[in-house]
C-alpha positions as CSV (number, residue, x, y, z in Angstrom):
1,M,11.5,-2.4,-8.9
2,K,9.0,-4.3,-11.1
3,S,7.9,-1.2,-13.0
4,R,11.5,-0.2,-13.5
5,I,12.2,-3.5,-15.2
6,I,9.2,-3.0,-17.5
7,F,10.2,0.5,-18.5
8,I,13.8,-0.5,-19.0
9,V,12.5,-3.2,-21.5
10,I,10.4,-0.5,-23.2
11,S,13.4,1.8,-23.4
12,V,15.6,-1.0,-24.8
13,I,13.0,-1.8,-27.5
14,S,12.7,1.9,-28.4
15,A,16.4,2.3,-28.5
16,A,16.7,-0.7,-30.8
17,I,14.2,0.8,-33.2
18,F,16.1,4.1,-33.0
19,G,19.3,2.2,-33.9
20,V,17.6,0.4,-36.8
21,T,16.2,3.6,-38.3
22,F,19.6,5.4,-37.8
23,I,21.7,2.7,-39.3
24,G,19.1,2.2,-42.1
25,G,20.0,5.7,-43.3
26,A,16.8,7.5,-42.5
27,G,16.6,10.5,-44.9
28,D,15.7,13.1,-42.3
29,W,17.6,13.6,-39.1
30,W,14.4,13.8,-37.0
31,I,13.1,10.3,-38.0
32,P,15.3,8.2,-35.6
33,P,14.5,10.3,-32.4
34,A,10.9,10.5,-33.5
35,A,10.9,6.7,-33.9
36,F,12.3,6.3,-30.4
37,C,9.8,8.6,-28.7
38,G,6.9,7.2,-30.7
39,T,7.8,3.6,-29.9
40,Y,8.3,4.4,-26.2
41,L,5.0,6.3,-25.9
42,A,3.2,3.5,-27.8
43,L,4.6,0.8,-25.6
44,C,3.7,2.8,-22.4
45,I,0.1,3.2,-23.7
46,L,0.0,-0.5,-24.5
47,F,1.2,-1.4,-21.0
48,W,-1.5,0.7,-19.3
49,A,-4.1,-0.5,-21.7
50,V,-3.3,-4.1,-20.8
51,I,-3.8,-3.2,-17.1
52,M,-7.1,-1.5,-17.8
53,I,-8.4,-4.3,-20.0
54,S,-7.3,-7.0,-17.5
55,C,-9.2,-5.4,-14.7
56,L,-12.5,-5.8,-16.7
57,F,-12.3,-9.5,-15.9
58,I,-12.7,-8.8,-12.2
59,K,-16.2,-8.6,-10.8
60,P,-16.2,-5.4,-8.7
61,N,-19.0,-6.6,-6.3
62,K,-17.8,-10.2,-5.8
63,I,-16.2,-11.1,-2.5
64,Y,-13.0,-13.2,-3.1
65,D,-11.7,-15.6,-0.5
66,R,-8.1,-15.7,-1.9
67,P,-6.1,-13.2,-3.9
68,S,-5.1,-14.0,-7.5
69,K,-1.3,-14.3,-7.9
70,F,-1.6,-12.7,-11.4
71,Y,-3.4,-9.7,-10.1
72,E,-1.2,-9.5,-7.0
73,K,1.8,-9.1,-9.2
74,M,0.0,-6.6,-11.5
75,F,-1.2,-4.5,-8.5
76,A,2.4,-4.4,-7.2
77,V,3.6,-3.2,-10.6
78,I,0.9,-0.5,-10.5
79,Y,1.9,0.6,-7.0
80,D,5.5,0.8,-8.0
81,G,4.7,2.7,-11.2
82,V,2.6,5.2,-9.3
83,I,5.4,5.7,-6.7
84,R,7.8,6.5,-9.5
85,L,5.4,8.6,-11.5
86,F,4.9,10.9,-8.4
87,R,8.7,11.1,-8.0
88,V,9.0,9.4,-4.6
89,N,12.4,8.5,-3.1
90,L,11.5,5.6,-0.9
91,H,13.6,5.0,2.2
92,I,13.0,1.7,4.1
93,S,14.2,0.5,7.4
94,G,13.4,-2.6,9.5
95,A,12.1,-4.8,6.6
96,E,14.2,-7.6,7.9
97,K,11.9,-7.7,10.9
98,L,8.8,-8.8,8.8
99,P,7.6,-12.3,9.7
100,K,7.6,-14.9,7.0
101,G,4.0,-15.8,7.7
102,C,0.9,-13.7,8.0
103,Y,0.6,-10.8,10.4
104,L,-1.4,-7.7,11.2
105,L,0.3,-4.5,10.0
106,V,-0.5,-1.4,12.0
107,S,0.5,2.1,10.8
108,N,-0.2,5.8,11.0
109,H,-2.1,7.2,8.1
110,R,-1.2,10.5,6.3
111,S,-2.3,10.1,2.6
112,N,-3.6,7.9,-0.1
113,F,-0.1,6.8,-0.8
114,D,0.5,5.1,2.5
115,N,-0.6,1.5,1.5
116,M,1.3,1.8,-1.7
117,V,4.6,2.7,-0.1
118,E,4.1,0.1,2.6
119,C,3.5,-2.7,0.1
120,A,6.5,-1.6,-1.9
121,A,8.6,-1.5,1.3
122,A,7.4,-5.0,2.1
123,G,8.9,-6.3,-1.1
124,G,5.7,-6.1,-3.2
125,R,4.0,-8.6,-1.0
126,N,0.2,-8.4,-1.1
127,I,-1.3,-7.0,2.0
128,A,-5.1,-6.9,2.3
129,Y,-5.8,-3.5,3.8
130,I,-9.0,-2.7,5.6
131,S,-10.6,0.3,3.9
132,K,-13.6,2.5,4.0
133,P,-16.5,1.8,1.5
134,S,-15.9,5.0,-0.6
135,N,-12.5,3.6,-1.7
136,F,-14.3,0.7,-3.3
137,K,-16.0,3.1,-5.7
138,I,-12.7,4.3,-7.3
139,P,-12.7,3.3,-11.0
140,I,-10.2,0.5,-12.0
141,A,-8.6,0.5,-8.5
142,R,-11.7,-1.0,-6.9
143,R,-11.5,-4.0,-9.1
144,F,-7.9,-4.7,-8.2
145,M,-8.7,-4.1,-4.5
146,R,-11.5,-6.7,-4.7
147,R,-9.3,-9.2,-6.4
148,C,-6.4,-8.7,-4.0
149,C,-8.8,-9.2,-1.1
150,Y,-8.9,-5.7,0.3
151,L,-11.5,-5.6,3.1
152,E,-14.4,-3.1,3.1
153,I,-15.4,-2.0,6.6
154,D,-18.6,0.0,7.4
155,R,-18.1,1.4,10.9
156,E,-21.6,2.6,11.0
157,N,-22.9,-0.9,10.8
158,P,-21.5,-3.1,13.6
159,K,-22.7,-6.3,12.1
160,N,-20.9,-5.7,8.8
161,A,-17.8,-4.5,10.7
162,F,-17.6,-7.7,12.7
163,A,-18.0,-9.7,9.5
164,T,-15.0,-7.8,8.1
165,V,-13.0,-8.6,11.2
166,G,-14.0,-12.2,10.8
167,R,-12.7,-12.3,7.2
168,A,-9.4,-10.7,8.2
169,V,-9.0,-13.3,10.9
170,D,-9.6,-16.1,8.3
171,F,-7.0,-14.6,5.9
172,I,-4.4,-14.7,8.6
173,K,-5.3,-18.0,10.2
174,N,-5.4,-19.7,6.8
175,D,-2.1,-18.1,5.8
176,V,-3.8,-16.3,2.8
177,C,-2.1,-12.9,3.2
178,P,-1.2,-10.3,5.9
179,V,-3.8,-7.7,6.8
180,G,-3.1,-4.0,6.9
181,L,-4.8,-1.6,9.3
182,F,-4.8,2.2,9.8
183,P,-6.2,2.6,13.4
184,E,-6.9,6.3,12.9
185,G,-9.6,5.4,10.5
186,H,-8.8,8.3,8.1
187,R,-6.0,10.3,6.6
188,T,-4.6,13.1,8.8
189,H,-2.7,14.9,6.0
190,Q,-0.2,16.1,8.7
191,I,2.4,14.8,11.1
192,Q,0.1,14.7,14.1
193,M,-1.6,11.4,14.7
194,D,-5.3,11.2,15.6
195,E,-7.0,8.9,18.1
196,F,-6.5,5.2,17.4
197,K,-9.7,3.1,17.3
198,H,-9.0,-0.3,19.0
199,G,-11.9,-2.4,17.6
200,C,-9.9,-4.0,14.7
201,Y,-7.1,-5.1,17.1
202,L,-9.4,-8.1,17.8
203,I,-8.0,-9.4,14.5
204,A,-4.6,-10.1,16.1
205,E,-6.1,-11.8,19.2
206,K,-8.6,-14.0,17.3
207,S,-6.1,-15.0,14.6
208,D,-3.2,-15.5,17.1
209,C,-0.8,-13.6,15.0
210,P,2.0,-11.0,15.6
211,I,1.5,-7.3,15.0
212,V,4.0,-5.4,12.8
213,V,4.1,-1.7,13.9
214,C,5.0,0.7,11.1
215,A,5.6,4.4,10.8
216,V,5.1,6.4,7.5
217,R,6.7,9.8,7.0
218,G,6.6,12.2,4.1
219,T,3.6,10.8,2.2
220,E,1.5,13.9,3.1
221,K,3.9,16.0,0.9
222,I,3.8,13.9,-2.3
223,H,0.8,15.6,-4.0
224,K,2.3,19.1,-3.3
225,N,5.8,18.2,-4.5
226,F,5.6,16.0,-7.5
227,L,5.4,18.7,-10.2
228,Y,8.4,20.5,-8.8
229,R,10.7,18.1,-6.9
230,H,11.1,14.6,-5.6
231,T,9.6,13.6,-2.2
232,D,11.5,11.6,0.4
233,V,9.2,9.1,2.0
234,C,10.3,6.9,4.9
235,V,8.7,3.6,5.8
236,D,10.0,2.3,9.1
237,F,9.0,-1.1,10.4
238,L,9.6,-0.3,14.0
239,S,8.6,-3.4,16.0
240,V,7.0,-6.8,15.9
241,I,4.8,-7.6,18.9
242,P,4.9,-11.4,19.2
243,K,1.6,-13.2,19.4
244,E,2.5,-14.5,22.9
245,Q,2.5,-10.9,24.1
246,I,-1.0,-10.3,22.7
247,H,-2.7,-13.3,24.0
248,G,-5.0,-12.6,27.0
249,R,-4.6,-8.8,26.7
250,R,-7.5,-6.4,26.0
251,A,-7.5,-4.9,22.5
252,I,-7.5,-1.3,23.9
253,E,-4.2,-2.1,25.7
254,V,-2.5,-3.5,22.6
255,C,-3.8,-0.5,20.6
256,A,-2.3,1.9,23.1
257,E,1.1,0.1,23.0
258,T,1.3,0.3,19.2
259,K,0.4,4.0,19.2
260,K,3.1,4.7,21.8
261,I,5.7,2.9,19.7
262,I,4.8,5.0,16.7
263,S,4.5,8.3,18.7
264,D,7.9,7.8,20.4
265,F,9.6,7.1,17.1
266,L,8.1,10.2,15.4
267,N,9.1,12.3,18.4
268,E,12.7,11.0,18.0
269,K,12.6,12.1,14.4
270,G,11.5,15.6,15.3
271,E,7.8,15.2,14.4
272,T,6.6,16.1,17.8
273,Q,3.3,14.4,18.8
274,N,0.9,16.3,21.0
275,D,-0.4,13.0,22.4
276,T,-3.0,14.3,24.8
277,S,-5.9,12.5,23.1
278,T,-7.6,9.4,24.4
279,L,-8.4,6.2,22.5
280,Q,-11.7,6.1,20.8
281,P,-13.9,3.1,21.1
282,A,-14.6,1.1,18.0
283,G,-17.1,2.7,15.6
284,K,-16.7,6.2,16.9
């Protein structure tokens, strides 16, 4: 929505310049449309240039305790713009279930677009996703990820992993922002879910927050389709597990419950899950 408004403004300005050159009696017929196209292209380049320049003010290796409102909005615009650029038709259900306060968002993981479509489905609200270290090496994106308090987790280093969990707990307890988690720990690129790792479910227990269970469908097709056709992507907020139902339970039990909710939903939608796998312990 935010990127649409920006590009509507760009189109209006370009159309205005087209009208001025047309009414002004441009000598050659090609000048007004060329003025429109040139202005549109120039303003689009300026828009992305502003984004790239603004990210230079972010220190990529600094750990921030609170996201910047300015960069939150800009990151949401970038996500929305990428979704439109890749010709995604986003279908959302269950958004009315999202709590007003902070929560732990748990979802299946099929592609690099998952966190983008989930943030867009949540109304552009900043969600601090837990992500692997390699994602924090992506040019430009890593700076926005840092400033919007995305959390880097190194599963090979238990001490650092527990520190990440502690930061996530602080974000939720201090009402900084919700935290997003992909329990599979990697992208599957298919409809079948992999094993869920339960370690990060400690976040919900320690922060005394609800868990929002989400299912994503269709994102695994985006990179194959965007040159030829639109891609229908569904983000379904399935359930909210109240904090009262989490308190006192083992993380592995809560993890199993969330996976079953997602698996049952995908089965209903015809994406049959061969759910014969067992849960993996954290760090495996």
